[in-house]
N, CA, C, O and CB atoms as a CASP TS submission, in Angstrom:
PFRMAT TS
TARGET T0000
AUTHOR 0000-0000-0000
METHOD Language model
MODEL 1
PARENT N/A
ATOM      1  N   MET     1     103.146 161.627 180.701  1.00  0.00           N
ATOM      2  CA  MET     1     102.216 161.185 179.677  1.00  0.00           C
ATOM      3  C   MET     1     101.991 159.675 179.808  1.00  0.00           C
ATOM      4  O   MET     1     102.950 158.927 179.997  1.00  0.00           O
ATOM      5  CB  MET     1     102.744 161.545 178.264  1.00  0.00           C
ATOM      6  N   PRO     2     100.737 159.218 179.710  1.00  0.00           N
ATOM      7  CA  PRO     2     100.468 157.797 179.901  1.00  0.00           C
ATOM      8  C   PRO     2     100.979 156.964 178.723  1.00  0.00           C
ATOM      9  O   PRO     2     101.238 157.482 177.637  1.00  0.00           O
ATOM     10  CB  PRO     2      98.970 157.567 180.091  1.00  0.00           C
ATOM     11  N   LYS     3     101.116 155.669 178.971  1.00  0.00           N
ATOM     12  CA  LYS     3     101.517 154.765 177.902  1.00  0.00           C
ATOM     13  C   LYS     3     100.416 154.695 176.858  1.00  0.00           C
ATOM     14  O   LYS     3      99.237 154.850 177.175  1.00  0.00           O
ATOM     15  CB  LYS     3     101.833 153.359 178.455  1.00  0.00           C
ATOM     16  N   LEU     4     100.813 154.457 175.592  1.00  0.00           N
ATOM     17  CA  LEU     4      99.838 154.293 174.521  1.00  0.00           C
ATOM     18  C   LEU     4      99.501 152.815 174.363  1.00  0.00           C
ATOM     19  O   LEU     4     100.366 151.950 174.499  1.00  0.00           O
ATOM     20  CB  LEU     4     100.373 154.878 173.191  1.00  0.00           C
ATOM     21  N   LYS     5      98.253 152.545 174.081  1.00  0.00           N
ATOM     22  CA  LYS     5      97.853 151.172 173.810  1.00  0.00           C
ATOM     23  C   LYS     5      98.307 150.785 172.404  1.00  0.00           C
ATOM     24  O   LYS     5      98.335 151.619 171.499  1.00  0.00           O
ATOM     25  CB  LYS     5      96.317 151.000 173.962  1.00  0.00           C
ATOM     26  N   THR     6      98.659 149.525 172.234  1.00  0.00           N
ATOM     27  CA  THR     6      99.027 149.008 170.926  1.00  0.00           C
ATOM     28  C   THR     6      97.780 148.902 170.070  1.00  0.00           C
ATOM     29  O   THR     6      96.748 148.422 170.539  1.00  0.00           O
ATOM     30  CB  THR     6      99.734 147.637 171.045  1.00  0.00           C
ATOM     31  N   HIS     7      97.858 149.348 168.809  1.00  0.00           N
ATOM     32  CA  HIS     7      96.756 149.192 167.869  1.00  0.00           C
ATOM     33  C   HIS     7      96.792 147.760 167.359  1.00  0.00           C
ATOM     34  O   HIS     7      97.669 147.402 166.572  1.00  0.00           O
ATOM     35  CB  HIS     7      96.850 150.225 166.689  1.00  0.00           C
ATOM     36  N   LYS     8      95.844 146.938 167.800  1.00  0.00           N
ATOM     37  CA  LYS     8      95.893 145.502 167.555  1.00  0.00           C
ATOM     38  C   LYS     8      95.767 145.153 166.079  1.00  0.00           C
ATOM     39  O   LYS     8      96.358 144.169 165.634  1.00  0.00           O
ATOM     40  CB  LYS     8      94.803 144.816 168.330  1.00  0.00           C
ATOM     41  N   GLY     9      95.016 145.929 165.309  1.00  0.00           N
ATOM     42  CA  GLY     9      94.897 145.674 163.876  1.00  0.00           C
ATOM     43  C   GLY     9      96.233 145.830 163.182  1.00  0.00           C
ATOM     44  O   GLY     9      96.570 145.047 162.294  1.00  0.00           O
ATOM     45  N   THR    10      96.997 146.835 163.579  1.00  0.00           N
ATOM     46  CA  THR    10      98.328 147.056 163.016  1.00  0.00           C
ATOM     47  C   THR    10      99.287 145.969 163.479  1.00  0.00           C
ATOM     48  O   THR    10     100.105 145.487 162.696  1.00  0.00           O
ATOM     49  CB  THR    10      98.862 148.442 163.411  1.00  0.00           C
ATOM     50  N   ALA    11      99.192 145.586 164.727  1.00  0.00           N
ATOM     51  CA  ALA    11     100.098 144.579 165.283  1.00  0.00           C
ATOM     52  C   ALA    11      99.940 143.232 164.583  1.00  0.00           C
ATOM     53  O   ALA    11     100.908 142.481 164.462  1.00  0.00           O
ATOM     54  CB  ALA    11      99.850 144.417 166.781  1.00  0.00           C
ATOM     55  N   LYS    12      98.725 142.920 164.118  1.00  0.00           N
ATOM     56  CA  LYS    12      98.494 141.657 163.433  1.00  0.00           C
ATOM     57  C   LYS    12      99.057 141.671 162.013  1.00  0.00           C
ATOM     58  O   LYS    12      99.344 140.613 161.454  1.00  0.00           O
ATOM     59  CB  LYS    12      97.008 141.347 163.398  1.00  0.00           C
ATOM     60  N   ARG    13      99.218 142.843 161.432  1.00  0.00           N
ATOM     61  CA  ARG    13      99.621 142.959 160.033  1.00  0.00           C
ATOM     62  C   ARG    13     101.101 143.262 159.841  1.00  0.00           C
ATOM     63  O   ARG    13     101.662 142.945 158.792  1.00  0.00           O
ATOM     64  CB  ARG    13      98.817 144.023 159.370  1.00  0.00           C
ATOM     65  N   ILE    14     101.734 143.864 160.825  1.00  0.00           N
ATOM     66  CA  ILE    14     103.111 144.326 160.663  1.00  0.00           C
ATOM     67  C   ILE    14     103.976 143.758 161.778  1.00  0.00           C
ATOM     68  O   ILE    14     103.617 143.823 162.954  1.00  0.00           O
ATOM     69  CB  ILE    14     103.179 145.872 160.656  1.00  0.00           C
ATOM     70  N   LYS    15     105.117 143.202 161.395  1.00  0.00           N
ATOM     71  CA  LYS    15     106.071 142.660 162.357  1.00  0.00           C
ATOM     72  C   LYS    15     107.350 143.483 162.311  1.00  0.00           C
ATOM     73  O   LYS    15     107.657 144.110 161.297  1.00  0.00           O
ATOM     74  CB  LYS    15     106.368 141.163 162.067  1.00  0.00           C
ATOM     75  N   ILE    16     108.095 143.480 163.412  1.00  0.00           N
ATOM     76  CA  ILE    16     109.352 144.213 163.480  1.00  0.00           C
ATOM     77  C   ILE    16     110.494 143.212 163.345  1.00  0.00           C
ATOM     78  O   ILE    16     110.562 142.232 164.087  1.00  0.00           O
ATOM     79  CB  ILE    16     109.467 145.027 164.813  1.00  0.00           C
ATOM     80  N   SER    17     111.396 143.467 162.386  1.00  0.00           N
ATOM     81  CA  SER    17     112.534 142.569 162.187  1.00  0.00           C
ATOM     82  C   SER    17     113.591 142.830 163.250  1.00  0.00           C
ATOM     83  O   SER    17     113.475 143.767 164.040  1.00  0.00           O
ATOM     84  CB  SER    17     113.136 142.746 160.774  1.00  0.00           C
ATOM     85  N   GLY    18     114.614 141.998 163.261  1.00  0.00           N
ATOM     86  CA  GLY    18     115.684 142.149 164.236  1.00  0.00           C
ATOM     87  C   GLY    18     116.436 143.449 164.095  1.00  0.00           C
ATOM     88  O   GLY    18     116.931 143.999 165.079  1.00  0.00           O
ATOM     89  N   SER    19     116.524 143.947 162.863  1.00  0.00           N
ATOM     90  CA  SER    19     117.240 145.207 162.626  1.00  0.00           C
ATOM     91  C   SER    19     116.344 146.421 162.818  1.00  0.00           C
ATOM     92  O   SER    19     116.804 147.556 162.691  1.00  0.00           O
ATOM     93  CB  SER    19     117.824 145.223 161.224  1.00  0.00           C
ATOM     94  N   GLY    20     115.056 146.193 163.124  1.00  0.00           N
ATOM     95  CA  GLY    20     114.152 147.307 163.388  1.00  0.00           C
ATOM     96  C   GLY    20     113.288 147.709 162.212  1.00  0.00           C
ATOM     97  O   GLY    20     112.527 148.672 162.314  1.00  0.00           O
ATOM     98  N   LYS    21     113.384 146.986 161.077  1.00  0.00           N
ATOM     99  CA  LYS    21     112.547 147.292 159.925  1.00  0.00           C
ATOM    100  C   LYS    21     111.129 146.807 160.179  1.00  0.00           C
ATOM    101  O   LYS    21     110.917 145.853 160.929  1.00  0.00           O
ATOM    102  CB  LYS    21     113.119 146.653 158.643  1.00  0.00           C
ATOM    103  N   LEU    22     110.166 147.459 159.559  1.00  0.00           N
ATOM    104  CA  LEU    22     108.768 147.066 159.674  1.00  0.00           C
ATOM    105  C   LEU    22     108.408 146.232 158.454  1.00  0.00           C
ATOM    106  O   LEU    22     108.446 146.726 157.327  1.00  0.00           O
ATOM    107  CB  LEU    22     107.833 148.312 159.803  1.00  0.00           C
ATOM    108  N   ILE    23     108.056 144.964 158.675  1.00  0.00           N
ATOM    109  CA  ILE    23     107.778 144.023 157.603  1.00  0.00           C
ATOM    110  C   ILE    23     106.268 143.853 157.466  1.00  0.00           C
ATOM    111  O   ILE    23     105.564 143.681 158.461  1.00  0.00           O
ATOM    112  CB  ILE    23     108.468 142.659 157.868  1.00  0.00           C
ATOM    113  N   ARG    24     105.778 143.903 156.234  1.00  0.00           N
ATOM    114  CA  ARG    24     104.349 143.782 155.948  1.00  0.00           C
ATOM    115  C   ARG    24     104.152 142.842 154.764  1.00  0.00           C
ATOM    116  O   ARG    24     105.096 142.523 154.040  1.00  0.00           O
ATOM    117  CB  ARG    24     103.715 145.174 155.657  1.00  0.00           C
ATOM    118  N   GLU    25     102.911 142.407 154.583  1.00  0.00           N
ATOM    119  CA  GLU    25     102.564 141.608 153.409  1.00  0.00           C
ATOM    120  C   GLU    25     102.086 142.544 152.315  1.00  0.00           C
ATOM    121  O   GLU    25     101.650 143.664 152.582  1.00  0.00           O
ATOM    122  CB  GLU    25     101.477 140.541 153.744  1.00  0.00           C
ATOM    123  N   ARG    26     102.172 142.073 151.087  1.00  0.00           N
ATOM    124  CA  ARG    26     101.761 142.890 149.944  1.00  0.00           C
ATOM    125  C   ARG    26     100.277 142.708 149.659  1.00  0.00           C
ATOM    126  O   ARG    26      99.692 141.673 149.980  1.00  0.00           O
ATOM    127  CB  ARG    26     102.587 142.531 148.698  1.00  0.00           C
ATOM    128  N   ALA    27      99.686 143.712 149.063  1.00  0.00           N
ATOM    129  CA  ALA    27      98.256 143.708 148.757  1.00  0.00           C
ATOM    130  C   ALA    27      97.975 143.061 147.406  1.00  0.00           C
ATOM    131  O   ALA    27      98.896 142.769 146.643  1.00  0.00           O
ATOM    132  CB  ALA    27      97.708 145.131 148.776  1.00  0.00           C
ATOM    133  N   TYR    28      96.708 142.843 147.120  1.00  0.00           N
ATOM    134  CA  TYR    28      96.186 142.384 145.815  1.00  0.00           C
ATOM    135  C   TYR    28      96.507 140.929 145.513  1.00  0.00           C
ATOM    136  O   TYR    28      96.533 140.556 144.341  1.00  0.00           O
ATOM    137  CB  TYR    28      96.741 143.246 144.709  1.00  0.00           C
ATOM    138  N   GLY    29      96.755 140.084 146.518  1.00  0.00           N
ATOM    139  CA  GLY    29      97.127 138.710 146.231  1.00  0.00           C
ATOM    140  C   GLY    29      96.081 137.675 146.575  1.00  0.00           C
ATOM    141  O   GLY    29      96.405 136.488 146.620  1.00  0.00           O
ATOM    142  N   ASN    30      94.829 138.066 146.822  1.00  0.00           N
ATOM    143  CA  ASN    30      93.842 137.109 147.308  1.00  0.00           C
ATOM    144  C   ASN    30      92.858 136.619 146.260  1.00  0.00           C
ATOM    145  O   ASN    30      92.524 135.434 146.256  1.00  0.00           O
ATOM    146  CB  ASN    30      93.089 137.712 148.417  1.00  0.00           C
ATOM    147  N   HIS    31      92.383 137.474 145.377  1.00  0.00           N
ATOM    148  CA  HIS    31      91.388 137.046 144.406  1.00  0.00           C
ATOM    149  C   HIS    31      91.593 137.795 143.089  1.00  0.00           C
ATOM    150  O   HIS    31      92.404 138.717 143.003  1.00  0.00           O
ATOM    151  CB  HIS    31      89.959 137.278 144.950  1.00  0.00           C
ATOM    152  N   ILE    32      90.850 137.383 142.075  1.00  0.00           N
ATOM    153  CA  ILE    32      90.996 137.886 140.696  1.00  0.00           C
ATOM    154  C   ILE    32      92.452 137.715 140.255  1.00  0.00           C
ATOM    155  O   ILE    32      93.102 138.660 139.809  1.00  0.00           O
ATOM    156  CB  ILE    32      90.559 139.397 140.593  1.00  0.00           C
ATOM    157  N   LEU    33      92.944 136.477 140.393  1.00  0.00           N
ATOM    158  CA  LEU    33      94.346 136.205 140.094  1.00  0.00           C
ATOM    159  C   LEU    33      94.582 135.760 138.655  1.00  0.00           C
ATOM    160  O   LEU    33      95.725 135.733 138.199  1.00  0.00           O
ATOM    161  CB  LEU    33      94.863 135.156 141.027  1.00  0.00           C
ATOM    162  N   ALA    34      93.514 135.410 137.931  1.00  0.00           N
ATOM    163  CA  ALA    34      93.685 134.874 136.578  1.00  0.00           C
ATOM    164  C   ALA    34      94.289 135.901 135.632  1.00  0.00           C
ATOM    165  O   ALA    34      95.080 135.545 134.758  1.00  0.00           O
ATOM    166  CB  ALA    34      92.349 134.397 136.031  1.00  0.00           C
ATOM    167  N   LYS    35      93.933 137.150 135.791  1.00  0.00           N
ATOM    168  CA  LYS    35      94.419 138.177 134.870  1.00  0.00           C
ATOM    169  C   LYS    35      95.808 138.716 135.248  1.00  0.00           C
ATOM    170  O   LYS    35      96.414 139.456 134.474  1.00  0.00           O
ATOM    171  CB  LYS    35      93.428 139.322 134.820  1.00  0.00           C
ATOM    172  N   LYS    36      96.304 138.354 136.417  1.00  0.00           N
ATOM    173  CA  LYS    36      97.614 138.849 136.866  1.00  0.00           C
ATOM    174  C   LYS    36      98.713 137.908 136.379  1.00  0.00           C
ATOM    175  O   LYS    36      98.538 136.689 136.366  1.00  0.00           O
ATOM    176  CB  LYS    36      97.657 138.980 138.420  1.00  0.00           C
ATOM    177  N   SER    37      99.824 138.473 135.987  1.00  0.00           N
ATOM    178  CA  SER    37     100.914 137.665 135.453  1.00  0.00           C
ATOM    179  C   SER    37     101.559 136.837 136.567  1.00  0.00           C
ATOM    180  O   SER    37     101.430 137.134 137.755  1.00  0.00           O
ATOM    181  CB  SER    37     101.967 138.562 134.771  1.00  0.00           C
ATOM    182  N   LYS    38     102.257 135.786 136.131  1.00  0.00           N
ATOM    183  CA  LYS    38     102.906 134.891 137.088  1.00  0.00           C
ATOM    184  C   LYS    38     103.947 135.655 137.906  1.00  0.00           C
ATOM    185  O   LYS    38     104.056 135.454 139.116  1.00  0.00           O
ATOM    186  CB  LYS    38     103.566 133.699 136.356  1.00  0.00           C
ATOM    187  N   ALA    39     104.710 136.530 137.248  1.00  0.00           N
ATOM    188  CA  ALA    39     105.745 137.291 137.946  1.00  0.00           C
ATOM    189  C   ALA    39     105.130 138.243 138.968  1.00  0.00           C
ATOM    190  O   ALA    39     105.663 138.422 140.063  1.00  0.00           O
ATOM    191  CB  ALA    39     106.601 138.075 136.944  1.00  0.00           C
ATOM    192  N   ARG    40     104.012 138.846 138.601  1.00  0.00           N
ATOM    193  CA  ARG    40     103.336 139.766 139.516  1.00  0.00           C
ATOM    194  C   ARG    40     102.830 139.033 140.754  1.00  0.00           C
ATOM    195  O   ARG    40     102.963 139.527 141.873  1.00  0.00           O
ATOM    196  CB  ARG    40     102.170 140.467 138.805  1.00  0.00           C
ATOM    197  N   LYS    41     102.248 137.852 140.546  1.00  0.00           N
ATOM    198  CA  LYS    41     101.749 137.061 141.679  1.00  0.00           C
ATOM    199  C   LYS    41     102.901 136.571 142.555  1.00  0.00           C
ATOM    200  O   LYS    41     102.782 136.532 143.780  1.00  0.00           O
ATOM    201  CB  LYS    41     100.924 135.860 141.176  1.00  0.00           C
ATOM    202  N   ARG    42     104.008 136.202 141.927  1.00  0.00           N
ATOM    203  CA  ARG    42     105.173 135.737 142.678  1.00  0.00           C
ATOM    204  C   ARG    42     105.728 136.863 143.549  1.00  0.00           C
ATOM    205  O   ARG    42     106.124 136.624 144.690  1.00  0.00           O
ATOM    206  CB  ARG    42     106.263 135.212 141.719  1.00  0.00           C
ATOM    207  N   ASN    43     105.759 138.071 143.027  1.00  0.00           N
ATOM    208  CA  ASN    43     106.268 139.208 143.790  1.00  0.00           C
ATOM    209  C   ASN    43     105.343 139.582 144.946  1.00  0.00           C
ATOM    210  O   ASN    43     105.788 140.183 145.924  1.00  0.00           O
ATOM    211  CB  ASN    43     106.457 140.405 142.876  1.00  0.00           C
ATOM    212  N   MET    44     104.080 139.238 144.843  1.00  0.00           N
ATOM    213  CA  MET    44     103.150 139.505 145.941  1.00  0.00           C
ATOM    214  C   MET    44     103.448 138.623 147.145  1.00  0.00           C
ATOM    215  O   MET    44     103.097 138.976 148.271  1.00  0.00           O
ATOM    216  CB  MET    44     101.708 139.291 145.482  1.00  0.00           C
ATOM    217  N   HIS    45     104.094 137.471 146.922  1.00  0.00           N
ATOM    218  CA  HIS    45     104.394 136.555 148.020  1.00  0.00           C
ATOM    219  C   HIS    45     105.573 137.029 148.852  1.00  0.00           C
ATOM    220  O   HIS    45     105.731 136.603 149.996  1.00  0.00           O
ATOM    221  CB  HIS    45     104.675 135.170 147.482  1.00  0.00           C
ATOM    222  N   THR    46     106.412 137.915 148.291  1.00  0.00           N
ATOM    223  CA  THR    46     107.560 138.412 149.047  1.00  0.00           C
ATOM    224  C   THR    46     107.102 139.465 150.043  1.00  0.00           C
ATOM    225  O   THR    46     106.099 140.145 149.823  1.00  0.00           O
ATOM    226  CB  THR    46     108.636 138.994 148.102  1.00  0.00           C
ATOM    227  N   ALA    47     107.821 139.594 151.109  1.00  0.00           N
ATOM    228  CA  ALA    47     107.467 140.574 152.133  1.00  0.00           C
ATOM    229  C   ALA    47     107.867 141.964 151.680  1.00  0.00           C
ATOM    230  O   ALA    47     108.881 142.143 151.007  1.00  0.00           O
ATOM    231  CB  ALA    47     108.138 140.235 153.475  1.00  0.00           C
ATOM    232  N   GLY    48     107.063 142.940 152.054  1.00  0.00           N
ATOM    233  CA  GLY    48     107.394 144.328 151.792  1.00  0.00           C
ATOM    234  C   GLY    48     107.815 144.988 153.085  1.00  0.00           C
ATOM    235  O   GLY    48     107.739 144.388 154.157  1.00  0.00           O
ATOM    236  N   SER    49     108.260 146.225 152.977  1.00  0.00           N
ATOM    237  CA  SER    49     108.621 146.960 154.183  1.00  0.00           C
ATOM    238  C   SER    49     107.894 148.294 154.188  1.00  0.00           C
ATOM    239  O   SER    49     107.540 148.828 153.138  1.00  0.00           O
ATOM    240  CB  SER    49     110.153 147.169 154.273  1.00  0.00           C
ATOM    241  N   VAL    50     107.681 148.813 155.365  1.00  0.00           N
ATOM    242  CA  VAL    50     107.012 150.102 155.525  1.00  0.00           C
ATOM    243  C   VAL    50     108.079 151.185 155.439  1.00  0.00           C
ATOM    244  O   VAL    50     109.037 151.188 156.212  1.00  0.00           O
ATOM    245  CB  VAL    50     106.220 150.184 156.886  1.00  0.00           C
ATOM    246  N   ASN    51     107.907 152.106 154.489  1.00  0.00           N
ATOM    247  CA  ASN    51     108.882 153.171 154.268  1.00  0.00           C
ATOM    248  C   ASN    51     108.197 154.529 154.267  1.00  0.00           C
ATOM    249  O   ASN    51     106.970 154.624 154.246  1.00  0.00           O
ATOM    250  CB  ASN    51     109.633 152.952 152.947  1.00  0.00           C
ATOM    251  N   GLY    52     108.996 155.557 154.289  1.00  0.00           N
ATOM    252  CA  GLY    52     108.477 156.908 154.141  1.00  0.00           C
ATOM    253  C   GLY    52     107.868 157.475 155.411  1.00  0.00           C
ATOM    254  O   GLY    52     108.196 157.062 156.523  1.00  0.00           O
ATOM    255  N   LYS    53     106.980 158.424 155.215  1.00  0.00           N
ATOM    256  CA  LYS    53     106.416 159.168 156.335  1.00  0.00           C
ATOM    257  C   LYS    53     105.482 158.331 157.201  1.00  0.00           C
ATOM    258  O   LYS    53     105.313 158.608 158.388  1.00  0.00           O
ATOM    259  CB  LYS    53     105.678 160.367 155.822  1.00  0.00           C
ATOM    260  N   ILE    54     104.873 157.297 156.597  1.00  0.00           N
ATOM    261  CA  ILE    54     103.931 156.479 157.359  1.00  0.00           C
ATOM    262  C   ILE    54     104.634 155.610 158.392  1.00  0.00           C
ATOM    263  O   ILE    54     104.002 155.126 159.331  1.00  0.00           O
ATOM    264  CB  ILE    54     103.121 155.604 156.420  1.00  0.00           C
ATOM    265  N   LYS    55     105.941 155.407 158.226  1.00  0.00           N
ATOM    266  CA  LYS    55     106.700 154.547 159.161  1.00  0.00           C
ATOM    267  C   LYS    55     106.592 155.073 160.599  1.00  0.00           C
ATOM    268  O   LYS    55     106.455 154.289 161.538  1.00  0.00           O
ATOM    269  CB  LYS    55     108.196 154.470 158.735  1.00  0.00           C
ATOM    270  N   LYS    56     106.653 156.387 160.767  1.00  0.00           N
ATOM    271  CA  LYS    56     106.568 156.983 162.107  1.00  0.00           C
ATOM    272  C   LYS    56     105.184 156.697 162.716  1.00  0.00           C
ATOM    273  O   LYS    56     105.080 156.372 163.899  1.00  0.00           O
ATOM    274  CB  LYS    56     106.833 158.528 162.043  1.00  0.00           C
ATOM    275  N   ASN    57     104.122 156.819 161.899  1.00  0.00           N
ATOM    276  CA  ASN    57     102.765 156.579 162.390  1.00  0.00           C
ATOM    277  C   ASN    57     102.575 155.118 162.784  1.00  0.00           C
ATOM    278  O   ASN    57     101.922 154.821 163.784  1.00  0.00           O
ATOM    279  CB  ASN    57     101.733 156.975 161.328  1.00  0.00           C
ATOM    280  N   VAL    58     103.142 154.214 162.004  1.00  0.00           N
ATOM    281  CA  VAL    58     103.006 152.786 162.289  1.00  0.00           C
ATOM    282  C   VAL    58     103.742 152.437 163.567  1.00  0.00           C
ATOM    283  O   VAL    58     103.234 151.671 164.386  1.00  0.00           O
ATOM    284  CB  VAL    58     103.537 151.939 161.120  1.00  0.00           C
ATOM    285  N   LYS    59     104.923 152.984 163.747  1.00  0.00           N
ATOM    286  CA  LYS    59     105.683 152.716 164.985  1.00  0.00           C
ATOM    287  C   LYS    59     104.921 153.220 166.207  1.00  0.00           C
ATOM    288  O   LYS    59     104.936 152.576 167.256  1.00  0.00           O
ATOM    289  CB  LYS    59     107.083 153.382 164.923  1.00  0.00           C
ATOM    290  N   THR    60     104.260 154.357 166.082  1.00  0.00           N
ATOM    291  CA  THR    60     103.455 154.878 167.181  1.00  0.00           C
ATOM    292  C   THR    60     102.286 153.936 167.467  1.00  0.00           C
ATOM    293  O   THR    60     101.967 153.683 168.629  1.00  0.00           O
ATOM    294  CB  THR    60     102.940 156.299 166.854  1.00  0.00           C
ATOM    295  N   ALA    61     101.648 153.420 166.426  1.00  0.00           N
ATOM    296  CA  ALA    61     100.518 152.505 166.593  1.00  0.00           C
ATOM    297  C   ALA    61     100.965 151.205 167.251  1.00  0.00           C
ATOM    298  O   ALA    61     100.205 150.587 167.996  1.00  0.00           O
ATOM    299  CB  ALA    61      99.857 152.212 165.238  1.00  0.00           C
ATOM    300  N   LEU    62     102.210 150.791 166.972  1.00  0.00           N
ATOM    301  CA  LEU    62     102.726 149.559 167.571  1.00  0.00           C
ATOM    302  C   LEU    62     103.267 149.787 168.976  1.00  0.00           C
ATOM    303  O   LEU    62     103.532 148.826 169.699  1.00  0.00           O
ATOM    304  CB  LEU    62     103.814 148.969 166.696  1.00  0.00           C
ATOM    305  N   GLY    63     103.432 151.030 169.365  1.00  0.00           N
ATOM    306  CA  GLY    63     103.976 151.330 170.681  1.00  0.00           C
ATOM    307  C   GLY    63     105.470 151.167 170.755  1.00  0.00           C
ATOM    308  O   GLY    63     106.009 150.874 171.823  1.00  0.00           O
ATOM    309  N   VAL    64     106.153 151.351 169.641  1.00  0.00           N
ATOM    310  CA  VAL    64     107.611 151.204 169.586  1.00  0.00           C
ATOM    311  C   VAL    64     108.271 152.558 169.707  1.00  0.00           C
ATOM    312  O   VAL    64     109.499 152.652 169.683  1.00  0.00           O
ATOM    313  CB  VAL    64     108.050 150.511 168.282  1.00  0.00           C
TER
END
């Protein structure tokens, strides 16, 4: 079976940590921020991780 190409859109958004976790940024942090609470906006700045069934699909897209 031939090698799979890396999905470049996914590669730009998700990084692989040293332990193998998939690190991503959180959504909803770019605009319409006035109505969002300070704590909610602060939590958007922290990195999230890819979990569940989609993790397998993301790893395939990254070629891992």
